C-alpha positions in Angstrom: -142.2 71.1 87.3 -139.3 70.2 85.0 -139.1 73.8 83.7 -138.9 75.1 87.3 -136.1 72.7 88.2 -134.2 73.7 85.1 -134.6 77.4 85.9 -133.3 76.8 89.4 -130.3 74.9 88.1 -129.5 77.8 85.7 -129.8 80.3 88.5 -127.6 78.2 90.8 -125.0 77.8 88.1 -125.1 81.6 87.6 -124.6 82.4 91.2 -122.0 79.7 91.8 -119.4 82.1 90.5 -120.1 84.6 93.3 -117.2 83.3 95.4 -114.8 84.6 92.7 -116.7 87.8 91.9 -117.2 89.2 95.5 -114.1 91.2 95.5 -114.6 93.3 98.6 -116.0 93.4 102.1 -115.2 96.7 103.7 -114.2 96.9 106.4 -112.7 93.4 106.2 -112.7 92.9 110.0 -113.7 94.6 113.2 -112.8 94.4 116.9 -114.8 93.4 120.0 -115.0 95.9 122.8 -115.3 99.0 120.6 -117.6 101.9 121.3 -118.3 102.0 117.5 -120.0 98.6 117.7 -122.6 99.1 115.0 -120.7 98.4 111.8 -122.0 98.8 108.3 -120.3 96.5 105.8 -120.0 97.4 102.1 -120.0 94.3 100.0 -119.0 94.6 96.3 -119.5 91.8 93.8 -121.3 90.9 90.6 -125.1 91.3 91.2 -124.4 90.8 94.9 -127.6 92.6 95.9 -129.6 89.6 94.6 -128.3 87.5 97.5 -129.4 87.5 101.1 -126.7 87.6 103.8 -127.1 85.9 107.1 -125.0 84.6 110.0 -125.3 83.0 113.4 -122.7 84.3 115.9 -123.2 84.8 119.6 -123.4 88.5 120.5 -123.6 89.7 117.0 -126.9 90.8 115.5 -127.9 91.7 111.9 -129.6 95.1 112.1 -130.3 96.2 108.6 -129.8 95.2 104.9 -129.7 98.0 102.3 -129.6 98.0 98.5 -128.5 100.9 96.3 -129.0 101.8 92.7 -126.1 99.6 91.5 -126.8 95.9 91.9 -123.1 95.2 92.5 -123.3 96.7 96.0 -125.0 95.6 99.2 -124.8 97.1 102.6 -125.7 95.4 105.8 -125.3 96.6 109.4 -124.3 94.4 112.3 -124.3 95.2 116.0 -121.6 93.7 118.2 -122.6 93.3 121.8 -120.0 93.9 124.5 -120.3 90.2 125.4 -119.2 89.1 122.0 -115.9 87.2 121.8 -113.2 87.3 119.1 -113.7 84.8 116.3 -114.9 84.5 112.7 -118.4 85.5 111.8 -119.3 83.3 108.9 -121.5 85.2 106.6 -123.7 83.0 104.3 -125.1 84.4 101.1 -128.3 82.8 100.0 -130.4 82.7 96.9 -133.9 81.1 97.2 -132.9 80.0 100.7 -129.9 78.1 99.4 -126.3 79.0 100.5 -124.4 80.1 97.4 -121.2 81.1 99.1 -119.8 82.0 102.5 -117.3 84.6 103.7 -115.5 85.0 107.0 -115.7 88.4 108.8 -113.1 88.3 111.6 -113.8 89.9 115.0 -110.5 90.5 116.7 -109.4 91.3 120.2 -108.1 94.9 120.7 -104.6 95.6 121.9 -104.3 96.3 125.5 -105.2 99.9 126.4 -106.0 100.7 122.8 -108.8 103.1 123.6 -106.6 105.1 125.9 -103.6 105.4 123.6 -101.6 108.6 123.8 -101.4 111.0 120.9 -99.3 113.9 119.8 -99.4 117.0 122.0 -97.4 120.2 122.6 -94.6 118.0 124.0 -94.0 116.6 120.5 -92.2 117.7 117.3 -93.6 116.3 114.1 -91.6 115.5 111.0 -93.6 115.7 107.7 -92.5 113.2 105.1 -93.6 112.7 101.5 -92.9 109.0 101.3 -92.2 109.0 97.5 -89.5 111.6 98.0 -87.8 110.6 101.2 -85.9 107.4 100.6 -86.1 104.4 98.3 -85.6 101.4 100.7 -86.9 98.7 98.3 -86.2 99.1 94.6 -88.3 96.0 93.9 -91.6 97.8 94.5 -90.7 100.8 92.3 -92.7 99.5 89.4 -95.8 97.3 90.0 -97.1 95.8 86.7 -100.8 96.1 87.4 -100.7 99.8 88.4 -101.8 102.5 86.0 -98.8 104.6 86.5 -95.7 102.4 85.9 -93.0 105.0 85.3 -90.4 105.9 87.9 -88.3 108.9 86.8 -86.5 111.2 89.2 -85.7 113.7 86.5 -89.5 114.5 86.1 -90.9 116.5 89.0 -94.5 115.0 88.8 -93.5 111.4 88.3 -93.0 108.8 91.0 -89.5 108.8 92.3 -89.6 105.4 94.2 -89.5 106.4 97.9 -91.3 103.9 100.2 -92.1 102.7 103.7 -88.9 100.7 103.9 -87.0 103.9 103.2 -88.6 105.5 106.2 -87.9 102.4 108.4 -84.3 102.4 107.4 -83.8 106.0 108.6 -85.8 106.1 111.9 -82.6 106.4 113.8 -81.7 109.6 111.9 -85.2 111.0 112.6 -84.8 110.2 116.3 -81.3 111.8 116.3 -82.8 115.1 115.1 -85.2 115.2 118.1 -88.5 114.2 116.4 -91.1 112.3 118.4 -93.8 112.0 115.7 -93.9 111.3 111.9 -96.6 112.5 109.7 -96.6 110.8 106.3 -98.6 112.2 103.4 -101.2 109.5 102.4 -99.9 106.0 101.9 -103.1 104.4 100.7 -103.4 103.2 97.1 -103.5 106.0 94.5 -103.9 103.9 91.3 -104.3 107.0 89.0 -102.8 107.1 85.5 -100.5 110.0 86.4 -99.5 112.3 89.2 -100.1 109.6 91.7 -97.1 110.1 94.0 -98.7 112.6 96.4 -101.3 110.2 97.7 -104.4 112.5 97.9 -106.5 110.7 95.3 -107.4 107.4 97.0 -108.4 104.4 94.9 -108.5 101.9 97.7 -109.2 103.2 101.2 -108.1 100.0 102.9 -104.9 99.2 101.1 -101.4 100.7 101.3 -100.2 101.6 97.8 -98.0 98.6 96.7 -95.4 101.0 95.4 -95.0 102.1 99.1 -95.3 98.6 100.5 -98.0 96.6 102.2 -100.4 97.0 105.1 -98.2 94.8 107.2 -95.2 96.8 106.3 -96.9 100.0 107.5 -97.7 98.3 110.8 -94.0 97.4 111.0 -93.1 101.1 110.5 -95.4 102.1 113.4 -93.9 99.4 115.6 -90.3 100.2 114.8 -91.0 103.9 115.3 -92.6 103.2 118.7 -89.5 101.4 119.8 -87.7 104.7 119.3 -90.3 106.8 121.1 -91.8 108.1 117.9 -95.5 108.0 117.0 -96.9 107.9 113.5 -99.7 110.2 112.3 -102.1 109.1 109.6 -103.1 111.5 106.8 -106.9 111.3 106.2 -108.8 112.6 103.1 -112.5 112.8 103.7 -113.5 115.2 101.0 -112.5 113.4 97.8 -110.9 110.4 96.2 -109.4 109.4 92.9 -111.7 108.8 89.9 -110.0 105.4 89.4 -111.6 104.3 92.7 -113.7 101.1 92.2 -116.8 102.7 93.6 -116.4 105.7 91.2 -115.7 103.6 88.1 -118.6 101.4 88.9 -120.6 104.2 90.5 -122.4 102.9 93.6 -125.2 105.4 93.3 -125.8 108.9 91.9 -125.8 110.4 95.4 -122.5 108.7 96.4 -120.6 111.7 95.0 -121.5 115.3 94.1 -122.0 116.4 90.5 -121.5 112.9 89.1 -122.5 114.1 85.6 -121.3 117.7 85.3 -118.1 117.3 87.5 -118.3 120.9 88.6 -115.1 122.2 90.0 -114.8 123.6 93.5 -114.8 127.4 93.5 -112.3 127.5 96.4 -114.2 130.4 98.0 -113.8 129.4 101.6 -115.5 132.6 102.8 -118.8 131.4 101.5 -119.1 129.2 104.6 -119.3 132.3 106.8 -120.4 135.1 104.4 -123.9 136.3 105.4 -124.5 137.5 101.9 -123.3 134.4 100.0 -125.6 132.7 97.5 -126.6 129.1 97.8 -124.9 128.1 94.6 -121.6 129.6 95.7 -121.8 127.7 99.0 -122.7 124.5 97.2 -119.9 124.8 94.7 -117.4 125.3 97.5 -118.5 122.3 99.6 -119.7 120.0 96.8 -117.4 121.0 93.9 -114.7 118.6 92.8 -111.3 119.5 94.2 -109.7 118.5 90.9 -111.0 117.1 87.6 -109.8 113.7 88.7 -110.9 114.0 92.3 -114.7 113.4 92.7 -116.2 115.1 95.7 -117.6 112.6 98.2 -121.1 113.1 99.5 -121.0 112.8 103.3 -124.7 113.7 103.6 -125.3 110.1 102.3 -125.4 108.2 105.6 -123.7 105.1 104.0 -120.8 107.3 102.8 -120.5 108.9 106.2 -120.3 105.5 107.9 -117.8 104.3 105.3 -115.5 107.2 106.1 -115.8 107.1 109.9 -115.3 103.3 110.0 -112.3 103.6 107.7 -110.6 106.1 109.9 -111.2 104.0 113.1 -110.1 100.9 111.3 -106.6 102.3 110.4 -106.1 103.6 114.0 -107.0 100.2 115.5 -105.3 98.1 112.8 -102.0 99.9 112.6 -101.7 101.4 116.1 -101.2 105.0 114.9 -100.9 107.9 117.3 -102.8 110.7 115.6 -104.6 112.0 112.5 -104.1 114.9 110.1 -107.2 115.6 108.1 -106.8 117.1 104.6 -108.9 120.0 103.2 -111.0 120.0 106.3 -113.7 122.6 105.6 -114.4 121.3 102.1 -116.4 118.4 103.6 -120.0 118.6 104.9 -119.8 120.5 108.2 -122.4 118.3 110.0 -120.5 115.2 108.9 -117.3 116.8 110.3 -119.0 117.0 113.7 -119.9 113.4 113.6 -116.5 112.3 112.4 -114.5 114.2 115.0 -116.8 113.1 117.8 -116.8 109.5 116.7 -112.9 109.4 116.7 -112.7 111.1 120.1 -115.4 108.9 121.6 -113.4 105.9 120.6 -110.0 107.4 121.6 -110.5 110.1 124.3 -106.8 111.1 124.3 -106.4 111.3 120.6 -105.4 114.3 118.6 -106.5 115.3 115.2 -105.1 118.3 113.3 -107.2 119.8 110.5 -106.0 121.6 107.4 -107.8 124.9 107.1 -105.6 126.7 104.6 -106.4 130.3 105.4 -104.7 133.1 107.3 -108.0 134.3 108.7 -107.9 133.3 112.4 -111.7 133.8 112.8 -112.4 131.3 110.0 -109.8 128.8 111.3 -111.0 128.9 114.9 -114.6 128.1 113.8 -113.7 124.4 113.8 -111.9 124.0 117.1 -113.4 122.1 119.9 -115.2 124.2 122.6 -115.5 127.2 120.2 -118.8 129.0 120.8 -119.9 130.0 117.3 -122.6 132.6 116.6 -124.5 130.0 114.5 -124.4 127.4 117.2 -122.2 125.1 115.1 -120.1 122.7 117.2 -117.1 120.6 116.0 -114.8 118.5 118.0 -111.5 119.1 116.2 -108.7 119.6 118.8 -106.0 121.1 116.6 -105.7 123.3 113.4 -102.8 124.3 111.2 -101.6 127.8 111.8 -101.2 129.2 108.3 -101.4 132.7 109.6 -98.2 132.4 111.6 -96.5 130.6 108.7 -97.3 133.5 106.4 -96.5 136.3 108.9 -93.2 135.0 110.0 -92.0 135.1 106.4 -93.4 138.7 106.0 -91.4 139.7 109.0 -88.3 138.6 107.3 -89.2 139.9 103.8 -90.6 143.4 104.4 -89.6 146.5 106.2 -91.4 149.7 107.1 -89.9 152.9 108.7 -93.0 153.4 110.8 -92.9 150.1 112.7 -90.9 147.0 113.4 -90.9 144.3 110.7 -91.8 141.8 113.5 -95.2 143.5 113.8 -96.8 140.9 111.4 -95.6 138.0 113.6 -96.7 139.8 116.8 -100.1 140.6 115.5 -100.6 137.1 114.2 -100.0 135.7 117.7 -102.3 138.4 119.1 -105.2 136.8 117.1 -105.1 133.8 119.5 -108.1 135.2 121.3 -110.2 133.6 118.6 -109.2 130.1 119.7 -110.4 128.2 122.7 -107.1 126.3 122.7 -104.4 128.4 121.0 -101.6 126.2 122.4 -103.0 123.3 120.3 -102.3 125.1 117.0 -99.9 123.3 114.7 -97.0 125.6 113.7 -94.7 125.1 110.8 -92.1 127.0 108.7 -93.1 125.0 105.6 -94.8 122.0 104.3 -95.6 120.1 101.1 -98.0 122.9 99.9 -95.7 125.9 100.6 -92.4 126.9 99.2 -89.4 125.8 101.2 -88.7 128.0 104.2 -85.1 128.7 103.2 -86.3 129.7 99.7 -88.9 132.0 101.1 -86.2 133.7 103.2 -84.2 134.3 100.0 -81.5 131.8 101.3 -80.6 134.1 104.2 -79.0 131.7 106.7 -79.1 134.2 109.6 -82.8 134.7 109.1 -83.3 130.9 108.8 -81.7 130.4 112.2 -83.8 133.1 113.7 -86.9 131.5 112.2 -86.0 128.0 113.4 -85.4 129.4 116.9 -88.9 130.9 116.8 -90.6 127.7 115.8 -88.7 125.7 118.4 -90.0 128.0 121.2 -93.3 129.4 120.1 -96.6 128.3 121.5 -98.2 125.4 119.7 -97.1 122.0 118.3 -94.1 122.4 115.9 -94.1 120.5 112.6 -91.0 120.6 110.3 -90.7 119.4 106.7 -88.1 116.8 105.7 -85.0 118.6 104.4 -85.7 121.9 106.3 -82.8 120.9 108.6 -80.4 120.9 105.7 -81.7 124.0 103.9 -83.5 122.3 101.0 -84.9 124.8 98.5 -87.2 125.0 95.5 -85.9 127.3 92.8 -89.3 127.8 91.1 -91.8 129.5 93.4 -95.1 127.6 93.6 -93.7 124.5 91.9 -95.0 121.4 93.8 -92.5 119.0 92.3 -89.6 121.1 93.6 -91.2 121.8 96.9 -91.3 118.0 97.2 -87.8 117.3 96.1 -85.9 114.1 96.9 -84.2 114.1 100.3 -80.4 114.0 100.1 -79.1 110.5 100.4 -82.4 108.7 100.1 -81.3 107.0 96.9 -78.3 104.8 96.1 -75.4 106.9 94.7 -76.8 110.3 95.6 -73.9 112.7 95.6 -75.3 114.4 98.8 -76.3 112.4 101.8 -78.0 114.1 104.8 -78.0 110.9 106.7 -74.2 110.6 106.7 -73.2 114.2 106.0 -71.3 113.2 102.8 -71.5 115.9 100.2 -73.2 118.5 102.4 -71.8 122.0 102.4 -70.4 123.5 105.6 -73.5 125.6 105.9 -75.8 122.7 105.5 -73.9 120.8 108.2 -74.1 123.8 110.5 -77.8 124.1 109.9 -78.4 120.4 110.7 -76.4 120.7 113.9 -78.2 123.9 114.9 -81.6 122.3 114.2 -80.9 119.1 116.1 -79.5 120.9 119.1 -82.6 123.1 119.5 -85.0 120.3 118.9 -83.4 117.9 121.3 -83.3 120.7 123.9 -87.0 121.3 123.3 -87.8 117.6 123.8 -87.3 117.8 127.5 -88.5 121.3 128.3 -91.9 121.2 129.8 -91.9 125.0 130.0 -91.9 125.1 126.2 -94.4 122.4 125.9 -97.0 123.7 128.3 -95.7 127.0 129.7 -97.6 130.2 129.5 -96.7 132.7 126.7 -96.1 136.5 127.0 -94.7 138.7 124.3 -93.7 142.4 124.1 -94.8 144.5 121.2 -91.8 144.9 119.0 -90.3 148.4 118.8 -88.4 150.0 115.9 -85.2 148.2 117.0 -86.5 145.1 115.1 -86.2 142.8 118.1 -89.0 140.4 119.0 -89.0 139.3 122.7 -91.3 136.8 124.3 -91.3 134.5 127.4 -92.3 131.0 128.1 -92.8 130.4 131.8 -94.5 128.4 134.5 -94.2 128.2 138.3 -90.7 126.6 138.1 -89.0 127.8 134.9 -88.8 130.8 132.8 -87.2 131.2 129.3 -86.7 134.5 127.5 -86.5 134.4 123.7 -84.8 137.3 122.0 -84.8 137.5 118.2 -82.7 140.3 116.7 -82.9 140.6 112.9 -80.9 143.8 112.7 -77.6 144.0 110.9 -76.1 145.6 114.1 -76.1 144.7 117.7 -78.9 146.0 119.9 -78.7 147.0 123.5 -81.9 146.3 125.5 -82.7 148.4 128.5 -84.2 145.8 130.9 -86.4 148.3 132.6 -88.9 147.8 129.9 -89.2 144.1 130.6 -89.6 144.2 134.4 -93.1 142.8 134.2 -91.5 139.5 133.3 -87.9 139.7 134.6 -85.9 141.9 137.0 -83.2 144.2 135.7 -80.5 142.0 137.0 -80.5 138.2 136.4 -78.4 135.3 135.4 -79.1 133.1 132.4 -77.7 130.5 130.1 -78.1 130.9 126.3 -78.8 127.4 125.1 -77.7 128.3 121.5 -74.3 129.6 122.3 -74.0 127.7 125.7 -72.8 130.9 127.3 -73.6 131.7 130.9 -74.2 135.4 131.5 -75.0 137.8 134.2 -77.2 140.7 133.0 -77.2 144.1 134.9 -79.7 146.5 133.4 -78.5 146.1 129.8 -78.7 143.1 127.6 -76.5 143.1 124.5 -77.8 141.2 121.5 -75.4 140.6 118.7 -76.5 141.3 115.1 -78.7 138.7 113.3 -78.8 136.6 116.5 -81.4 134.5 118.3 -80.9 134.0 122.0 -82.9 131.4 124.1 -82.1 132.3 127.7 -82.9 129.9 130.5 -83.3 132.2 133.5 -81.4 131.0 136.6 
């Protein structure tokens, strides 16, 4: 008897330290009134699987407890009844029927109309920001002692440069003045990697803002301050991989938590294997399951616990921070059945929500496979509303870079748009002249300012949802093609004592100032033009005169866009265009502010874009 008592005392002493060693419960809270009301909690702590969790809370039921290979993890699933009220669910952890420790799991009330929140649509224009490279608003968080990468050095392209959330907050008025209504930040969650951590795509904590960017509360402040200015904030999600310094990788939860845990086989990046009828199983597996990078383990979404973890994490950030949309990175690299579940779960919870997926290929048939309402030959169904239009991005540059005596150089752009028949919802494509994974638009155009203005006019008026990269408005460049560090250069004026400042105009060249004014004028015009947001699209096959002409129109308005990339003026015989417009008409060119009356012939000056509002 005495030995039994002594053994129990030893065990109780051993488990008395659990209050200090339970380091995580994820998610750390949930909300009442959610459609996703069956929540699986991941609990992490020293030998936590030896304990038995229990609670007594009205309207909340314990459904399941699950152990995994690693004794430091425990999962249990609760169901929150619609009748449950907000409050703290006190979870008791027992050993031999004795409570060793307790933890609170808060249930919160949702914000009013949270489920019906609006999202980004064709009415919006999105500014893409890399937070580390936009503006350093708080120098105190540049170096955080307990982080693996402590260096801040703006002279080294792949090091952290010190931009943060406060820097974005400080310049919301500038963003608004340009005409933007949405901000997409590259990932802000913790990337506690030893090096190359600034970009944010190697998460080490899915529930925490990287302290070098700020705090969770500070991110909420950004969302709130942006909302005051009529600007939404889009959250960048990575479902495919994480950083190898993530706690559940370093202390691996289970062998099937990630793919290739021992061999770390690299992804083959052969996207076509998803559709190739002749592809081998190993090629398909290496594409979907291979590691994106040697420091980015590939997450196994076939594991139902991983799938729940990722879905819940996305919903948690939407609800917690009040964000207005999602951008999902490396979309097709994840398990396709999981992608169906993930997109459906988000849209079930937020019916008006928009999600844009990154499918980095110029093959329209491969991109369209993922869009909601697409009827695929294999019966696959996804619920993704929007995809990034890399084909247009590539072909617009081709139109400015190549010439052929047999046909117009606009042919590549024209044919790219003609591929829209692959998409159930082509107007929902995200269009962009550049982003953090491409060379700067001005660089790709060989710094030809006239071509830049033509291209910007196109992206302001083309079908789809326009996204622009920070610095495009002031002709930022990268001198080394393909160099990510230069593509992601520091924004002018984001740091104290910068010699150039895009926010104030100090140090900008005359051409950079002209570009900024041109950009802002067109984007602010677009903001209020429903005919551009939702109007129909019709384009004419470009002839050898190298002029591309298209129309945006609805029952009330019509806009004619004329893009002349010739070194000489062009005279257009309006008889060709009488399907869309009579030979004689009046119009205002919103770029030049000129009001004109056209009679049979439209004169287009050399290297000129015209956006004609038809009277």
